[in-house]
C-alpha positions in Angstrom: 31.8 4.3 12.8 35.5 5.2 13.3 35.7 7.5 16.3 38.9 9.4 17.3 40.2 12.0 19.7 42.4 14.9 18.7 43.6 18.4 19.6 43.4 21.5 17.5 44.0 25.1 18.5 44.6 23.9 22.1 41.2 22.2 22.4 40.6 18.5 22.9 37.9 17.2 20.6 36.3 14.1 19.2 35.5 13.2 15.6 34.6 10.6 13.0 37.1 9.4 10.4 35.4 9.3 7.0 35.6 6.3 4.6 38.5 7.9 2.7 40.6 7.6 5.9 42.0 11.1 5.3 39.1 13.3 6.4 37.9 13.9 10.0 34.5 15.3 10.9 34.7 17.5 14.0 31.6 16.6 16.0 31.8 19.8 18.0 30.9 21.6 14.7 28.3 19.1 13.7 26.4 19.2 17.0 27.6 21.5 19.7 25.5 19.7 22.3 27.6 16.6 21.9 30.5 16.1 24.5 34.0 16.8 23.3 35.7 13.9 25.2 35.4 10.2 24.3 34.4 8.9 27.8 31.4 11.2 27.9 30.4 10.2 24.3 30.6 6.5 25.2 28.4 7.2 28.2 25.6 8.2 25.7 25.6 4.7 24.3 24.5 3.4 20.9 21.9 6.2 20.6 24.7 8.8 20.2 26.3 6.6 17.4 23.0 6.4 15.6 22.3 10.1 16.0 25.8 11.0 14.6 25.3 8.5 11.8 22.1 10.3 10.7 23.7 13.8 10.5 27.3 13.4 9.3 26.4 12.6 5.7 24.8 16.0 5.3 27.3 17.9 7.4 28.9 21.1 6.1 32.4 20.9 4.7 33.4 23.5 7.3 33.2 20.6 9.9 35.7 18.6 8.0 39.4 18.6 8.7 42.3 16.8 7.0 43.7 14.0 9.2 47.2 15.3 8.5 46.3 18.7 10.0 45.3 17.5 13.5 47.1 16.1 16.4 45.7 12.6 17.0 45.4 11.4 20.5 44.6 8.0 22.0 40.8 7.5 21.3 40.5 7.5 25.1 43.3 9.9 26.2 42.6 9.5 29.9 40.9 6.2 30.9 38.8 6.5 34.0 40.2 3.2 35.3 43.3 1.1 34.9 43.5 -0.9 31.7 42.5 -4.6 32.1 45.1 -6.8 30.5 45.4 -10.5 29.7 48.6 -12.5 29.9 49.7 -15.5 27.9 46.5 -15.6 25.8 47.9 -17.1 22.6 49.2 -20.6 22.6 52.5 -20.1 20.9 53.2 -16.9 22.9 52.3 -18.6 26.1 55.1 -21.1 25.4 57.7 -18.5 24.3 57.1 -16.5 27.5 57.1 -19.6 29.7 60.4 -20.7 28.2 62.0 -17.2 28.2 63.0 -17.1 31.8 61.2 -13.7 32.2 58.0 -15.1 33.6 58.4 -15.1 37.4 55.0 -16.7 37.8 55.6 -19.7 35.5 54.3 -23.0 36.5 54.6 -26.5 35.0 52.3 -25.7 32.1 52.8 -22.8 29.6 49.1 -22.6 28.8 47.1 -21.2 31.8 44.0 -23.0 33.0 42.2 -19.6 33.6 42.7 -16.1 32.2 45.6 -14.2 33.7 44.3 -10.7 34.4 46.5 -7.8 35.4 46.3 -4.0 34.9 48.2 -1.1 33.5 48.1 2.3 35.1 46.0 5.0 33.3 49.2 7.1 33.0 50.6 4.4 30.6 48.2 5.6 28.0 49.6 7.4 25.0 48.7 8.3 21.4 48.9 6.1 18.3 51.9 8.0 17.0 53.5 9.2 20.2 57.1 8.1 21.1 57.7 5.2 23.5 59.7 6.8 26.4 62.1 3.9 26.9 64.4 6.2 29.0 62.0 5.5 31.9 63.1 1.8 31.7 66.4 1.8 33.6 66.7 -2.0 33.0 67.0 -1.4 29.2 64.6 -4.4 28.6 61.7 -2.7 26.8 59.7 -5.1 24.6 56.6 -4.8 22.3 53.3 -6.6 22.5 50.8 -5.9 19.7 47.2 -6.4 21.0 43.6 -5.9 20.2 41.9 -3.6 22.7 38.2 -4.1 23.5 36.2 -1.0 24.7 33.2 -1.7 27.0 30.0 0.3 26.2 27.7 -0.7 29.1 28.1 -1.3 32.8 27.7 -4.9 33.7 28.4 -7.6 36.4 28.1 -11.4 36.1 27.9 -11.1 32.3 27.3 -14.5 30.6 29.5 -15.3 27.6 26.4 -15.5 25.4 25.6 -11.9 26.2 29.1 -10.5 26.2 29.2 -8.8 22.8 26.2 -6.8 23.8 28.5 -5.0 26.2 31.2 -4.3 23.6 31.3 -0.7 22.3 34.1 -1.2 19.9 37.7 -2.1 19.2 41.1 -0.4 18.8 44.8 -1.3 18.2 47.3 -1.2 21.1 50.8 -2.0 22.2 51.3 -3.4 25.7 54.9 -2.1 25.9 56.7 -3.9 28.7 60.0 -3.5 30.7 60.8 -7.2 30.9 63.4 -7.1 33.7 61.0 -5.0 35.9 58.2 -7.4 35.1 60.3 -10.3 36.3 61.8 -8.5 39.3 58.6 -7.5 40.8 56.8 -10.9 40.2 53.4 -9.3 39.6 53.5 -7.5 36.3 52.0 -4.1 37.2 55.2 -2.0 37.5 56.9 -3.5 34.4 53.8 -2.9 32.4 52.8 0.6 33.6 55.7 2.9 32.8 54.4 6.3 31.7 53.6 6.2 28.0 53.8 2.4 27.7 50.4 1.8 26.2 50.0 3.5 22.8 46.5 3.0 21.5 44.5 4.0 18.4 44.2 5.4 15.9 40.5 5.0 16.2 37.7 3.1 18.0 35.8 1.1 15.4 32.4 0.7 16.8 31.1 -2.9 17.1 28.3 -2.3 14.6 30.9 -1.6 11.9 33.8 -3.8 13.0 32.3 -7.2 12.5 33.3 -10.3 14.5 36.7 -10.0 16.1 37.6 -13.6 15.0 38.0 -12.1 11.5 40.6 -9.6 12.7 44.2 -10.0 11.8 47.2 -8.6 13.8 50.7 -7.8 12.6 53.6 -6.2 14.4 56.7 -4.8 12.6 59.9 -3.4 14.1 61.9 -1.3 11.6 59.8 -2.8 8.8 60.6 -6.4 9.9 57.6 -8.5 10.6 57.7 -9.9 14.1 54.1 -10.9 14.9 51.4 -12.2 12.5 48.3 -13.8 13.9 44.5 -14.1 13.7 42.6 -12.8 16.7 40.6 -16.1 16.4 43.7 -17.8 17.9 43.1 -16.4 21.4 43.1 -19.1 24.1 40.4 -17.3 26.0 38.1 -15.4 23.6 36.5 -12.0 24.2 33.3 -13.4 25.7 35.2 -15.6 28.1 37.3 -12.6 29.2 34.3 -10.4 29.8 32.5 -13.2 31.7 35.7 -13.8 33.8 36.3 -10.2 34.7 32.7 -9.2 35.3 32.2 -12.2 37.6 34.6 -10.4 40.0 34.5 -6.7 39.1 31.8 -4.6 37.6 32.8 -3.6 34.1 32.1 0.1 33.4 31.5 2.1 30.3 34.8 3.1 28.7 36.8 0.3 30.3 39.5 -1.1 28.1 40.5 -4.8 27.9 43.8 -5.6 26.2 43.3 -9.1 25.0 46.8 -10.5 24.9 49.7 -10.7 22.4 50.6 -13.4 19.9 54.0 -15.1 19.4 56.9 -13.1 18.2 57.8 -10.7 21.0 61.4 -9.7 21.7 62.0 -12.1 24.6 61.1 -15.0 22.3 64.4 -14.7 20.5 67.7 -16.2 21.6 69.2 -13.9 22.8 66.3 -11.5 23.5 65.9 -8.6 21.1 64.9 -5.6 23.2 63.8 -2.3 21.7 66.4 0.4 21.4 66.3 4.1 20.8 65.3 5.0 17.3 63.4 1.7 16.6 60.0 2.1 14.9 57.2 -0.2 16.1 54.1 -0.6 14.0 51.1 -2.6 15.1 48.3 -3.1 12.6 45.0 -4.8 13.0 42.9 -5.3 9.9 40.2 -3.8 9.7 40.9 -1.2 12.4 44.1 0.5 11.3 47.7 0.9 12.6 49.7 2.6 15.2 53.3 3.7 14.8 55.6 4.5 17.7 59.2 5.5 17.6 61.4 4.5 20.6 63.0 7.4 22.5 
């Protein structure tokens, strides 16, 4: 199932994107007893997905809306907690970041021995087609990082890798937009990663029952139509079960938590000299089979 959040007539709603990828089923018109925000829908678990799946095929056309007629939001417009993020989690990107001079935490080895976990503030969240507000970055060093986002569907602590996928609700596309000079200046990455609007995500959450294994996913990032990143998610240094095991061994994962799994080689600081984003640039991140987000730099 492809779940999304949107606004229409001043109301925030959730819906299901149909197979044609052009039509949205408004769940508030299918079953008024369902919640109208994604966090509350995720709280209902797999049972709600099954329930919706049984009724949407016979729903009235009055519950359908054209995707082009709605204002699409991030699938989780307001996360309940900071977004969990993973640094240097593809081999070639680990090397390009290590060698860039922007990693204030760099050691002798480019490849980390354990997952590097940091967070982005909830206020960094933005929609799949919202502008990137680079005017907040006074250092003029804004960079892109296309990433797979994992959505947690069940609370859990001390989760074993073997059980990790049982806790995954679904997947989405994201861009871990970063002010590189701020990231370096403050040593820990939180401020440089957490500028308002610096985490566009979407366009949908593809639930795990439909998505398939993430090792089959493929990520591409384009800037102004030029391919910058092209990688299989199977190339992660620390795979999704390892990340879930690592985080949950220290922090209880909660329903609706988001884990941004890391970015592959090809970011702006990997060039000599670095190529930072500038006003007017269009950044597109696509993950097959989820979809794509497109964000213009302002």
